[in-house]
C-alpha positions as CSV (number, residue, x, y, z in Angstrom):
1,Q,1.1,11.7,10.2
2,A,2.5,8.2,10.3
3,Q,6.1,7.1,9.9
4,L,6.8,3.5,8.9
5,V,10.2,1.9,9.5
6,E,11.1,-1.5,8.1
7,S,13.9,-3.7,9.4
8,G,15.1,-7.3,9.0
9,G,16.1,-7.4,5.3
10,G,19.3,-8.9,4.1
11,L,21.0,-11.6,2.1
12,V,19.9,-15.3,2.3
13,Q,20.4,-18.4,0.3
14,A,17.6,-20.0,-1.5
15,G,15.5,-22.1,0.9
16,G,16.3,-19.9,3.8
17,S,14.2,-17.6,5.9
18,L,14.0,-13.9,6.9
19,R,11.7,-12.0,9.1
20,L,10.8,-8.4,8.3
21,S,9.4,-5.9,10.8
22,C,7.6,-2.7,10.4
23,V,6.7,-0.3,13.2
24,A,4.4,2.7,12.7
25,S,4.7,5.8,14.8
26,G,3.2,9.3,14.9
27,D,-0.1,10.9,15.8
28,G,-3.5,11.5,14.3
29,F,-3.8,8.5,11.9
30,S,-6.2,5.6,11.7
31,T,-5.4,2.0,10.7
32,D,-7.6,-0.1,8.5
33,T,-5.0,-2.4,7.1
34,M,-1.2,-2.7,7.1
35,G,0.8,-4.8,4.7
36,W,3.8,-5.5,2.5
37,F,4.5,-4.8,-1.1
38,R,7.6,-5.5,-3.1
39,Q,9.1,-3.9,-6.2
40,A,12.0,-4.6,-8.4
41,P,13.6,-2.0,-10.8
42,G,11.4,-1.5,-13.8
43,K,8.5,-3.6,-12.4
44,E,5.1,-2.7,-10.9
45,R,4.7,-2.8,-7.2
46,E,3.3,-6.2,-6.2
47,F,1.1,-7.0,-3.2
48,V,2.7,-9.5,-0.9
49,A,0.5,-9.7,2.2
50,G,-1.8,-7.6,4.3
51,I,-3.7,-7.8,7.6
52,R,-6.9,-6.1,8.6
53,W,-6.7,-4.3,11.9
54,S,-10.3,-4.8,13.0
55,D,-10.2,-8.6,13.2
56,G,-6.8,-9.7,12.1
57,M,-7.9,-11.3,8.8
58,T,-4.9,-11.8,6.6
59,F,-4.5,-11.7,2.8
60,T,-1.6,-13.2,0.9
61,G,-0.5,-12.8,-2.7
62,D,-0.6,-15.8,-5.0
63,S,3.2,-15.9,-5.5
64,V,4.0,-16.2,-1.8
65,R,1.0,-18.1,-0.4
66,G,2.2,-21.0,1.7
67,R,5.6,-19.5,2.3
68,F,5.1,-16.1,3.7
69,T,3.0,-15.3,6.8
70,I,2.0,-11.8,8.1
71,S,1.2,-11.0,11.7
72,R,0.5,-7.9,13.8
73,D,1.3,-6.3,17.1
74,N,-1.5,-4.0,18.2
75,A,0.4,-2.7,21.2
76,K,2.7,-0.6,19.0
77,I,1.0,-0.8,15.6
78,A,3.5,-3.1,14.0
79,V,3.5,-5.9,11.4
80,Y,5.8,-8.7,10.7
81,L,6.5,-10.8,7.6
82,Q,7.9,-14.3,8.1
83,M,9.4,-15.4,4.9
84,N,10.2,-19.1,4.5
85,N,11.6,-21.2,1.7
86,L,12.8,-18.1,-0.1
87,K,13.5,-18.2,-3.8
88,P,15.7,-16.1,-6.0
89,E,12.6,-14.5,-7.6
90,D,11.7,-13.1,-4.2
91,T,14.6,-10.7,-4.5
92,D,13.1,-7.2,-4.2
93,V,12.8,-4.1,-2.1
94,Y,10.0,-4.8,0.3
95,Y,7.9,-1.9,1.4
96,C,5.6,-1.6,4.4
97,A,2.4,0.2,3.8
98,L,-0.6,1.5,5.9
99,R,-4.1,2.3,4.7
100,Q,-6.2,4.4,7.0
101,Y,-9.7,3.7,5.7
102,Y,-11.6,1.2,3.6
103,R,-11.3,1.7,-0.2
104,L,-13.4,0.1,-2.9
105,T,-10.2,-0.7,-4.8
106,G,-9.6,-3.6,-2.4
107,Y,-6.9,-4.6,0.0
108,S,-4.2,-5.6,-2.5
109,T,-4.0,-2.4,-4.5
110,P,-1.0,0.0,-4.0
111,D,-3.2,3.1,-3.1
112,H,-2.1,3.2,0.5
113,D,-1.6,6.3,2.6
114,F,1.8,5.8,4.2
115,W,4.9,4.0,3.1
116,G,8.2,3.0,4.6
117,K,11.4,3.5,2.7
118,G,11.9,-0.1,1.9
119,A,14.0,-3.1,3.0
120,Q,16.2,-4.9,0.6
121,V,15.8,-8.7,0.4
122,T,18.3,-10.6,-1.7
123,V,18.0,-14.4,-2.3
124,S,21.0,-16.1,-3.8
125,S,21.0,-19.4,-5.6
């Protein structure tokens, strides 16, 4: 019912910045939280940042806190991830995700309802 499309990935040198965008479209879906996860080959999907739609409260993963900032656009159900001071270890495919309803598993778990296809972020040294 929802389609998520990411954009803004690319190649950047260490210390540089990128801004990812994710726009949701479709009908008949609700929005509790939207956020970003990242995953490298052979690794578990890692929570990066999320935002609660009801009040705009944000949550940020330990590894990116202080460098990445998530924001929202209610007019078109979109989220953005401003990534500053990028490090080579940030190299991953970044996935946008949408959760329709509250879950007891918490905001940072990968049990979301809709996912984008991913945006490659590569940070060179």
